[in-house]
N, C-alpha and C positions, 0 to 999 in steps of 0.2 A: 681569529679565523672563526672559531666556533660560536661565537657571539653573534655573528652576521648569517648562520646557518637557523632556517626554520626548525620548527618541532619535526616535521616530516623529514626533512633533508636528514636530521640526526636519527631518526628512527631507520632510515634506509642504510645510514652507514652503520649504526650498532648491531643490525641485524645481517649484515652482509658480513661484519666480522665475525659474529658469533655463529654464521652459517659455516665460515671458513674454517672455524677453529674445530667446530663438530665434524667437519667433514676429513679435518686431519686427524682428529680421534678416532674416526670411524676407521680410517685408514689403518692406523696404528692398532686398533683393535683386532681388525682382520689380519694384520701381518704378525700379531702376537697370539693369536689365537684365545682372544678372551670369551667368558662365558658367552654363550647364545643369549641370556637374557639380556645381559651389559650391551651387548652388540645391538640388539632389536631394540634396546631403550634409546641408545644413540642414535639409531636410524629414524626413529619416530621424532626425536627431537629436533633432528637436523631436517625432517621436512615442514615441522612447525616452523623452524626459523627462515627455511626457505619461502613459506607461505607470508610470512611478517614480512619478509625483503619484498616479494611482488606484490604485495599489499601497497607496502610504502611506496615504490616505484611506480604503482598506477596513479598515486594521488597526484593532482596537477600542480600543487605546489612545490612539489621537488625539480619541475622543470623550469630552467632559470628565462625561459621566455614567455612564461604563464602572463594571461592579459591581467590579472589583479595588480592595480595601482598604478597601470601605465597611461600614459596620457595620450589618447588617439580622439582623433574626430571622426573619422570611419574604420569600421570593421569589415572584414572579407571572411566567409567563412562557408563551409558547405552543408546542406540539409543533410542530417545524417541517418534520420530514419523517418518512415510514412509520418505525414502530417497529420495532426488530430484536426479534424474541421469539426466544430460546434456550431450553434445557431449565433451569426455574427461575428466568430472570431476564428481564428486558426492558430493551434499552436505549434511551433517547428522546435527541435532540437539542433543546434546548429555547431559545427565543429570547425572553431577558429583557424585562420590558415595565417593570415596579414591584418596588420593596423597600418593606418595612413594618419601620420603626423599632420599638424597645421600647415607644414610646408610642403605637403603634398608627397612626402618621401615614404615608401612603403618598408615595413617592418614585418619580420616574420614574428608570429605570436601562436600560443597554444592556449586550449582551454575549451569549455564546451559551455554554451549558453541556451538558456530557454527566451524562445521570443513568442509575444502575443501579437500576434497581427490583425486588428481590428478591420473587417472588410465592409464595405457597402454594397448597395446594387450596383454601382458602378464598376466595381472591382470585377476585372475579365480575366486577366494571366494570375493564376495563384503557384505559387511555389511547389515544386515536387522535390521527391527523394532525389539525392545527387546534383541539385541544382548548386550552382556557386551564386550566392547571394551577398550584396553589398548594403550596409545599414549604419545610420548614426550610432557612435559609443553611447558614450553615458549609461555606462552599466550600475545596475545595482545590485547588492548583494541580495541574497534570497533572505526575506526577514525570518526571524524565527516565531514559532507560536507565541501572540500576545496574550492569549486566554488561559486559565487552568484546565488542564483537559482537552485542549484544543488539539487537532491532529498537527503532528509535527513535519510540515511540509518541506521545511528546508532540510531536516534530516532525510527525508523520501529522496530529495533532488540530489542531496550528498550522495548517496548511495549509487546514483547514476552516474556520478560524476559532475553535475551541473551545480554550479555554488552563484552564478549570476543570472539575472534576467533583464529583460528589458521589453516594453510595452510600445509598439508601433502603430502608426497607421497604415493602411495599403500604399500610399504614395509615398512612404519613408524608405521601402524594401525596394530593391532592384536587383532585377536576376541577371546577372552578368552572362552565364553560360548554363546550358542543360546538358548533363552527362548520361551516358547510356552505359549501363550495365547488367549483368546477369540478374540482379536484384531489382532493379527498374521492370525488367520484364516479369517476374514474380508480383509485383506490386499492381501491373497492368492487367494480370489475371485475375488477381484478385477484385479488382474494380469492374472486371467483366462477371465474376461470381456475385459480388455484391448488387449488381445491376439486374444479373439473372433473378435472385431472390425477390427482390424488391418487386419486380413486374409480375410476378408469379405467387405473392404472398400479399396480396391487398392490403390486410389488416397492418396498420403500422406497428401494434404491440406484438402481435405475431412476428413480423418482420425481424425486429430488434431483438426478439429472443430466439429467434433461428438464428441470425447472422452470428449473435454472440457465441451459442452454443456449438456451432458447427465449425465456425473459422475464428473467432475470437472477435469478431466486429463488434463493440461496445459502444460506440460514439454514440447513437440514436438510443440509447437504454432508456427507458423511463424509470425515474428515481422511484415510484411507487413500486414497480415490478423488482427492481433491485433489492429495494427493503425486503420485500415478500422472500427472497431467495436468502437474503442476510439474517432474518429473522427465524427462520426453518431449518438453518445448518445446511442447507444444499446450495450455498454459493460456488462450490467448487464444479456443479453443472457448468455454470456460465463461464468458468475459467478453463479453457481448452488446457487439459494436461494428460497425465496417464490413461485416465478413463476413456478420451477422444481417441487417444493415439490406439490403444488396445482395441477399440471398436474396429476402426479401419484396419488395423493389421489383420484381424478375425475376419473382416469381410474380404480381403485381397486374399488371403489365405485360401479360402473357401472357393473363391472365383478363378483363383490361377492354379488350383490343385490339380487339374487335368493337364496342366504341362509337365508332370512327373512321368508321363507314359512315354515321351520322347526321350532319346540318349542324353540329351543335354537339359530336357526342360527342366530338370530339378533346378539346376544352377541359373538357368533364366528366371525361374520363379522368383528365387532368392534375390536375384538383381532387380527384376521388377519390385519386388516386395519392399527393399530398401531404397530404392529409388523414387516411389509413391510415397512412403513415409515420410523421408526426408523433405520431399515436395510439401507435403502438408505440414510439417513443423515449422518451414520456411512461410507458409502461406500464413500461418496463425499468428506468426509475430514471433516467433524463437524466445517467448518467456521461459524462464527457468524451470519451470514444472514441466513444460512440453518437451524441452531439452533434455531434461533427464529422462522422460518417457522415451524419446527418439534413441538415446543413447543405449538405453537399457534394453530396448527391443532390439537394436542394432547389434548388441552381444547375444542376444536371445538368437537371433536369424544366424550370423556367423557360427555360432557354437553347433545350432543344427546342419548349417552347410558342411561344417567339416567333423560333423560325427561326434563332437564332445559334450559333454554335461555340462550346464551352466550351474554356477551356486547364486542362488538370487543376491544374498548379501552380498557376495562379491561384487556381482553387476551392480547394484547400489552405489557402492561405495567407490568404484572405479568410475561411472558415470560422475560422481560427485566432485571426484578428483579433476577430471578431464575441463570441467565447468570452471573449477575454481583456479585451476592453471591458465585459462583462456581469461577469466576475469575474477580475481579474488574477491572485488566487492560483490560478489553476488551472495557470499556468505550471509551478508546483511540485508538480503533482499528477504521480503516475511514469506512470499510467493516459494521461494529456494527453500526457508527452513521449513515451512509447514508442509511443502510436498515429500522431502525427504522424510520429515519425521513421520508423517501418514504412512508411507511406504516400509519404514523400519516396523510402525506397530503392527502392520498388516504381517510382515515376514516373520515377527518374532511372536506377536500374540494370539495372530489368527490361529496357528497351528496349535496352540495352547488350549485354546477355546474349543476347538474342533475334537481335540482327544478327550475333552470333559463330557461331551453331550453331542449326538448326531443321531437324528431319527432315520428310521428304516424307509419312511415313505419318500420316493424319488423327488417331488415336488415339495416335501416340507422340507427335506434335505436341503433343496436349494434355499429357499426361505430362511433357514437356520444360518446358514452358511454365509448367506449377504448380510445377514445380521449382525453375524461375527466380525464379519470386514469391518463394517459401521462402527462398532463399537471399538475394535482393535484402531480404527485410525482415530477415531475420536478422542480416544482414552491417551495417547500420546501426544496430540497436538492441543489437547485442551489446556495445559498450562501456559501456551504461548497464545493462544485465542484468547484466554482472559486477559493476559498482558496487554496484548496490542489492540483488541477490540472491547474488551470491558464488557462483555455478553455472551451468555450461552444460551443456545437452542434448546430447550427441555425436552420437545417431541423432535429432536435430530432422527433417531431411530426409525419413527414414523414416517416421518416425512420422507427419509431416503428410501423407504420401503415401497411408499406407495408413488413416487416419480422415478422410480428406477424404469417400468416398463413405458411409459410416456418417453422420457428422454433417451431411451434408446430409440423407440420408434422415430423421433424426431431426428435423431442422429443420422440413422440410416436413409430417412426420407431427403434430408438435407444432402447428404452425399449422392443420392440420386439424382436431385435436381442440379448438383453441378456437374456431374457427368453425363446427363441425359438432356440436352437443351433441345429436345424435340418439342414445338408448341402444344400439342394436345396433351403428351405426357406429363411435360413440365407443368401445365396447367392442372393435372389431376394431382401430380405430388404436391402443388402448392396449395391446393384445398385440403388435402389430407394432414399437412403440415399445419396449416392454419387450426384445424380442428384439435390434433394432439397438442398443440401449444395451449390453447385454450382450457383444455382439461386439464394439462398442468399446472396452470396459473390458477385456475380456480380449486385445485385441490391445495395448493400452498396456500393461499389465501384463507382457505377452510382451516388450515392446522393453526396458522398465524392468528386466527381470531380465537382460538380456544383457549380457556382461563391460564394463565400463567405460561404462555407460550415462549415467552423469551424473559431470561434472567438478565436484568440491565443494571446499569450504574455500578459495576464491579471494578474496584481500584487495586489493581494486582502489582506489587512491587517485586522487584527481581528475587527478592530472599524468599519471596512466596513461589514465585516460580520453581526456584531451587528445589524446594521443599516438597511441591507436589511431584516435580520430576523424581523425587527421592522416593515418594509415596508408590508411585507408578513401577519405579524399576523394582523396589523391596516387593511388591507384590508378586511380580513375573519370577523373580529369584526365589521367593518363598514357593510359590506353586510350583515352578518348575524344578527346582532342585531342593524341594521339603527342606529349607534352610532355616533353624532356627535363630540363627543371627539375624537374617532379613527380617524376619517378625521382629525382634528388637529395635532393628532399623525403621520399620514400618509403623511402630506404636510412637518411637521418637519423634519421627517426621511428623505423624499426624498430632501429635501435641503442640509442637512447635506451631505448626501452620494454623493449626485450631486457636491457639493463643494469639497469634499475630490478627488472624480475621476478626476474631473476638473485639480487640483492643479497637481496630479499624471502626468496627460497626459501632463501638461504645462511642466512639468520637463523633462520628458522622451524627449518630441520632441527637447528639446533645449539641450539635454544632449551632452556633448563632452570631453569624457576623455578615457583613453587607460586601458584595461584590459588585465594583464599577467595571464592567466589561469595555474592553476596547473595540469599537464596531467604527471606527473612522466617523463618518458624518453622523452616524445614528446613537441614540442612547439606549443601553441595557444596564439595570440594577436592580442585581437580585438581594433580595431581604432576606436570609436565611432564619428561621426559627425552628425550633422543636416541632416534628411531624408536620411543617408545611415551608412552602417558599414563595415570597410573592416576586414577580418579574416584572419590572416597570420598563416599558421599553415605548420608543417613537415608530418603531414598526408596526405590522398590522396585527401579525399573529403568532403564537409559538411554532407555526408551520413555515414560516417566513425562512428561505435559503440561509440567511445571516444568522439568523437565530441557530438553527439546526446546526449548522457547522462549527460556531463559535462559543455558543452559549449552553445549547442544551447537553452536551457530553458533561458539563459541569454541573448542570442543575441534578440530573440523573444520576450524579455519582454521590450526592446526599440525600435526595429526595427520591418518593417513586412517582411517576405519570400523574398520577390522582393526588398527589401533595403539593403540585405546581399550580398557581395562581397567576393568570396573566392580566397585567393593565394595562392598556395603552395609555399614552400621554403625549399631549400636544409636543412638535419639533418647533413652535413657533411663539407659543405664549411661557410665560415664566410659571414653573410648577412648584409647588411645596408638597414633597413626599413624605408621608409620616405613616409610620408602624409602630405602635405602642407608644414609648415615649422619646425615641427617636425620630428626628427631622432632615431632611435633605432637600436644600433648594436648588433648583436648576434656574440659571440665569440665561433665558432667550432672547429677550428684548429689553428696549428701556434702559433705565438708571439703575445704578447699583443700591438696591434697597432691601436686602434679604432679611426676614426676621431675627431678631436677637437670640433667639434659640436654637438656630439651625446649625447642625453638628456637623455639616458638610457642605459646601456652598461648590456646584459643577457650573464652569465658566464654559457657555457655549457662543457660535454663529458670531465669531470675532468682537464680543463685548469686551472694552477694554476698560481697566481701571485708569482714574487719572488723579492728580494731586488733589481734587477736590474731594474725593472718596476719603473716607475715614475705614479702612477694611476692618473688619472683624477678626478677632484672632484666632476662628475657627480654621481648620482645613479648607483650603481651595483646589479642585480638580481643573486642569485646562485638558478638555478632550479634543477628538479630532476634529471636531467641525472648526477650528479657529486655524487662520493663516499661521504661518511661521512667523510672519511679523507680529500678529496679535499675542501670540505665546510669547514670543521674546519681551516684549513690552508689558506683560502682565506679571511675565516670573521677574524682572527687573524691579516692578511696582513691589512686589510683595516682598523680595528680599530687602530692600530699603526699608520697608515697616516691618521687618524681622517676623513675617506670618508664613507657616507652613504652607507648602502646596506641592502639589505631583502634577508634572506633566504627562498626560494619557496618550497624546499625539506621539505616534511612532514609538511606543511605549508598551510596557506590562500592564495589566489590569490591574487595578488599586483595589486591596482588600482592607476596608475599614473594620477595623475590632470593636463591636459594640459591646462585648460583654464586658 
């Protein structure tokens, strides 16, 4: 029986057995009065086992009716979140309910899929949250990242329970019925708020920033503006999180404070504050960072209500426990990890920094305290930031200090615009919002253009992440507890971290190979040499979206931007690429006639080898511009002649070692 169980099912069974054993052991330890440390240890291990069991049970493969590898002609499901509308397309997350086979019989199925619906001007009826929809099956598993250092979109979706996707035209999706619940009313409210912002903030850039900052609507964000925030370390301003919830909480507490004069006014104030806070959390999309902030502020309000003192770390860990109990996969969400680490840094390191130095002047003290908060949050989140994003904003402190006031003004003006739909007042607030946003964006662009604003191309591996966390922890323990042992640990961690980093740097500086990237219909070939890299591509520039997404992360991991040379090549004519003594022939048209000294031959545009061709013994690469038929035919021909080949279509990028 075991051989028929998937690995995920085995995980569930194993952790269930471990959990039951630990709970039994815990019961025995309590009965026999084991030492407190032993009981505590067993309790912690039991919680970990429980978490593993909940995570295993949340995986779709553990369900017998999971949609994978089942043969259906049609699928039925419910739109499970707000559709993401982009130019020319809509993305839907659909929770499957039933599958219809070729005989028209319905079967219960489970699973979550991502649908991309391409729309045109004739499309009138669009799916909404809660709609029951039907569409052709033919699901495809989400592809892995095919190029080195490319964003792992498959893993990103897997952490949200999505393993399959489907692309459809608008006429292939049928809305069976629409459903209404409390969340549809919230989304309708959000749509009205978006319309209110759009009508009163006339500048498109200002509207997109205001909508993202106030309630997390980033569908229309300009990529250039988004980059300005990421390069300066202020992207958290656009991600609705604890900062935004805290601002709303402070505003509500101030406005509703007069209610305390009544007999039951304090209870009414706390009730209204909690209600509006959670309405805001739901309105902004309930991402892990804002859920964390909502739960923590709820603990704060409840503790004030009943007259109990709240411990910040207890509230932080309790909120994390609640979220992971609800959805264990949140643990692997980058926003969840960075949000909790940032708060942990603020709660632990900020008081330590504050105790070291604090000026007497009131305004200078506020400035220094905010600087300490930024440093504490950045210090603890840096290891994961380097690991996930491969860059570090060198002027993060300056950027956070300079945009604090504009961001606060924008937030409160946006809240006013949400709550005061009076035409003249709304127009005035929209004008002020527009002005504040342009001041903030101009400031960020100025900081982003400073020399050395962003350190890019960082390739952090997990061992470096662990070592850097060890460095940060050792510094905290050494300073806070005056521990000499922590100083020794700090020196050891810094030594190993420096050694690994130096070895990586040495390898990259002397790296000299050729990368043939997977860009489907297009060509992108990078020739790496010491102190430079030449990128040959059929696309128009380095700024093309496909190069920025699939190729640039790999380029900047080896060379700086000023060391990248771009050369555009023809997509239709044959091309001979030569760097030093190495040659690569791109066969786009005509008969097979590569140079005799070509080191690699790239076959494109359905060019096919025939028995009349005498294939050279050099390596042949078949790229994504070829049809499946052309790939299969050429592969057979090359196999018959014992010629090495590599299929790039729906496959990983090829690295040609030229050293």
